[in-house]
SERO-4910 file (N, C-alpha, C, O; in steps of 0.05 Angstrom, whole numbers):
BEGIN
 pado doro    nc1    nc2    nc3   cac1   cac2   cac3    cc1    cc2    cc3    oc1    oc2    oc3
  Unk    A     17    -24      0      0      0      0     18     25      0     39     25     13
  Unk    A      9     45    -14     25     70    -17     21     86      8     -2     89     19
  Unk    A     42     98     18     41    116     41     23    140     34     25    151     12
  Unk    A      6    149     53    -13    170     48      0    196     39    -10    209     21
  Unk    A     23    202     50     36    227     43     50    225     16     58    246      4
  Unk    A     54    200      5     68    197    -20     50    200    -44     59    202    -67
  Unk    A     23    199    -40      5    201    -63      6    230    -73     10    249    -58
  Unk    A      0    233    -98      0    259   -111    -19    279    -97    -12    302    -93
  Unk    A    -42    269    -90    -62    287    -78    -61    287    -47    -78    300    -35
  Unk    A    -42    274    -35    -40    274     -6    -39    301      5    -51    307     26
  Unk    A    -24    319     -8    -21    346      2    -47    362     -2    -53    379     15
  Unk    A    -62    357    -23    -87    371    -28   -107    362     -8   -122    378      4
  Unk    A   -109    335     -3   -128    324     16   -123    335     44   -142    340     58
  Unk    A    -98    339     51    -92    350     77    -97    380     79    -95    392    100
  Unk    A   -103    392     56   -109    421     56    -85    439     56    -86    462     64
  Unk    A    -62    428     49    -37    443     51    -32    459     26    -16    479     26
  Unk    A    -44    452      3    -38    466    -22    -63    467    -39    -79    449    -40
  Unk    A    -66    489    -54    -87    492    -73    -75    492   -102    -90    493   -121
  Unk    A    -49    491   -104    -36    492   -130    -38    466   -145    -39    445   -132
  Unk    A    -39    467   -171    -41    443   -187    -14    429   -188      6    441   -195
  Unk    A    -13    403   -181     12    388   -183     20    387   -213      3    389   -230
  Unk    A     46    384   -218     56    385   -245     49    360   -261     44    362   -285
  Unk    A     48    337   -248     42    313   -263     12    307   -262     -3    318   -245
  Unk    A      3    289   -279    -26    282   -280    -33    264   -257    -16    252   -244
  Unk    A    -59    263   -251    -69    246   -230    -66    217   -238    -66    210   -262
  Unk    A    -62    199   -218    -60    171   -223    -88    161   -232   -108    175   -228
  Unk    A    -90    137   -243   -116    129   -256   -139    125   -236   -162    132   -244
  Unk    A   -135    116   -212   -157    111   -194   -157    132   -172   -137    138   -160
  Unk    A   -181    143   -167   -184    164   -147   -205    157   -126   -226    147   -133
  Unk    A   -199    163   -101   -218    161    -80   -227    190    -75   -211    207    -69
  Unk    A   -253    195    -79   -263    222    -78   -287    225    -59   -301    205    -53
  Unk    A   -291    250    -50   -315    256    -33   -332    276    -49   -322    296    -58
  Unk    A   -357    269    -52   -376    287    -66   -379    312    -49   -384    311    -25
  Unk    A   -377    335    -62   -379    360    -47   -408    367    -41   -413    385    -25
  Unk    A   -427    353    -53   -456    359    -49   -467    342    -26   -481    352     -8
  Unk    A   -462    316    -27   -475    298     -7   -454    285     12   -462    274     33
  Unk    A   -428    286      6   -408    275     23   -402    246     19   -385    235     34
  Unk    A   -414    233      0   -408    204     -5   -379    201    -14   -369    217    -31
  Unk    A   -366    180     -4   -339    174    -12   -340    150    -31   -353    130    -25
  Unk    A   -326    152    -53   -328    131    -74   -302    131    -90   -285    149    -88
  Unk    A   -299    110   -106   -276    107   -123   -284    113   -152   -306    104   -161
  Unk    A   -267    127   -167   -273    134   -195   -248    133   -212   -226    133   -201
  Unk    A   -252    132   -238   -229    133   -257   -231    158   -274   -215    162   -292
  Unk    A   -250    176   -268   -253    200   -284   -228    217   -283   -214    219   -263
  Unk    A   -221    229   -306   -196    244   -308   -200    273   -299   -181    285   -287
  Unk    A   -223    285   -304   -227    313   -296   -251    317   -279   -254    338   -266
  Unk    A   -269    297   -278   -294    299   -263   -306    272   -257   -296    252   -268
  Unk    A   -326    271   -239   -340    246   -234   -369    252   -227   -375    274   -219
  Unk    A   -386    232   -231   -415    235   -224   -419    219   -199   -413    195   -197
  Unk    A   -431    232   -178   -436    219   -153   -456    197   -156   -477    201   -169
  Unk    A   -451    174   -144   -470    151   -145   -494    155   -127   -514    142   -130
  Unk    A   -492    173   -107   -514    177    -88   -533    199    -97   -557    195    -99
  Unk    A   -522    222   -103   -539    245   -110   -540    251   -140   -555    269   -149
  Unk    A   -524    236   -156   -523    239   -185   -514    266   -195   -519    273   -218
  Unk    A   -500    281   -179   -490    308   -187   -462    305   -198   -447    287   -190
  Unk    A   -456    322   -218   -430    322   -230   -411    339   -214   -417    362   -207
  Unk    A   -387    328   -208   -367    343   -192   -341    345   -209   -332    324   -219
  Unk    A   -331    368   -212   -305    372   -226   -284    373   -205   -288    384   -183
  Unk    A   -260    362   -211   -238    362   -192   -228    391   -187   -221    398   -164
  Unk    A   -228    407   -208   -219    434   -206   -240    453   -217   -254    447   -236
  Unk    A   -242    477   -204   -261    497   -213   -247    524   -210   -237    531   -188
  Unk    A   -246    539   -231   -233    565   -232   -204    563   -222   -194    581   -208
  Unk    A   -190    541   -230   -162    538   -223   -157    529   -194   -134    527   -186
  Unk    A   -178    523   -179   -174    513   -151   -186    486   -148   -205    478   -163
  Unk    A   -176    471   -129   -187    444   -123   -215    447   -113   -220    464    -95
  Unk    A   -234    431   -123   -262    433   -117   -272    410    -99   -292    413    -85
  Unk    A   -258    388    -99   -266    365    -83   -241    353    -69   -219    358    -76
  Unk    A   -246    338    -47   -225    324    -33   -221    298    -48   -240    283    -53
  Unk    A   -195    291    -53   -189    266    -67   -161    257    -61   -144    273    -53
  Unk    A   -157    231    -66   -131    219    -65   -129    201    -90   -149    189    -98
  Unk    A   -106    199   -101   -103    182   -125    -85    158   -120    -67    159   -103
  Unk    A    -90    136   -135    -75    111   -131    -70     98   -158    -83    104   -178
  Unk    A    -51     79   -158    -44     64   -182    -63     41   -187    -69     34   -210
  Unk    A    -74     29   -166    -91      6   -169   -118     10   -156   -121     27   -138
  Unk    A   -138     -4   -167   -165     -2   -156   -167    -12   -127   -182     -1   -111
  Unk    A   -151    -33   -121   -152    -44    -94   -143    -24    -73   -156    -21    -52
  Unk    A   -122     -9    -79   -112     11    -60   -133     33    -57   -138     43    -35
  Unk    A   -146     41    -79   -166     62    -77   -191     53    -61   -202     68    -45
  Unk    A   -199     27    -64   -221     17    -49   -215     15    -19   -232     21     -2
  Unk    A   -191      6    -13   -183      5     16   -183     33     28   -193     36     50
  Unk    A   -173     53     14   -174     80     24   -202     91     27   -208    105     46
  Unk    A   -220     84      8   -248     92     10   -261     81     35   -276     95     48
  Unk    A   -256     56     41   -268     44     65   -257     57     90   -272     63    109
  Unk    A   -230     61     91   -218     74    114   -229    102    118   -235    110    141
  Unk    A   -230    117     97   -240    145     98   -269    146    106   -277    164    122
  Unk    A   -286    127     96   -314    127    104   -317    121    134   -334    133    147
  Unk    A   -301    103    144   -302     97    173   -294    121    189   -306    127    209
  Unk    A   -273    135    180   -264    159    194   -285    181    194   -289    193    215
  Unk    A   -298    185    171   -319    206    169   -343    198    186   -356    216    198
  Unk    A   -349    173    188   -371    163    204   -367    170    233   -386    177    247
  Unk    A   -343    167    243   -337    174    271   -339    204    276   -347    212    297
  Unk    A   -331    220    256   -332    249    259   -361    259    261   -367    278    275
  Unk    A   -379    246    246   -407    254    244   -423    247    269   -445    258    273
  Unk    A   -413    229    286   -428    220    309   -422    237    333   -433    232    355
***
C-alpha cells in the first residue's frame, strides 16, 4: 500500500496546497462528493458523477481544487482508502 503522504493528492487532501501538481493524477481516485459527502472510487480524469446524488463534480473549478481526493495506481488501493476514509468520516459525524 502506498504511504498517504506519497500520493500525488495527499497534500491537497490534507489542505496544505491549492496549486495544481505538475504531473497528471493517477488512474484511480478516491473522492468525496462536495454535495452529499459520499466517498467513492472513480477513474474520471477531470470529473466524476456521484452515485448517491447523481450530481457532476469537477476536480478543479476556476483553477482551484473543488473536491477532496486521493489518487492511486490500483483499484484495490483506492477501495481500501475509500473504506478507511468512510469509517473515519462516520466517527466524525457521530
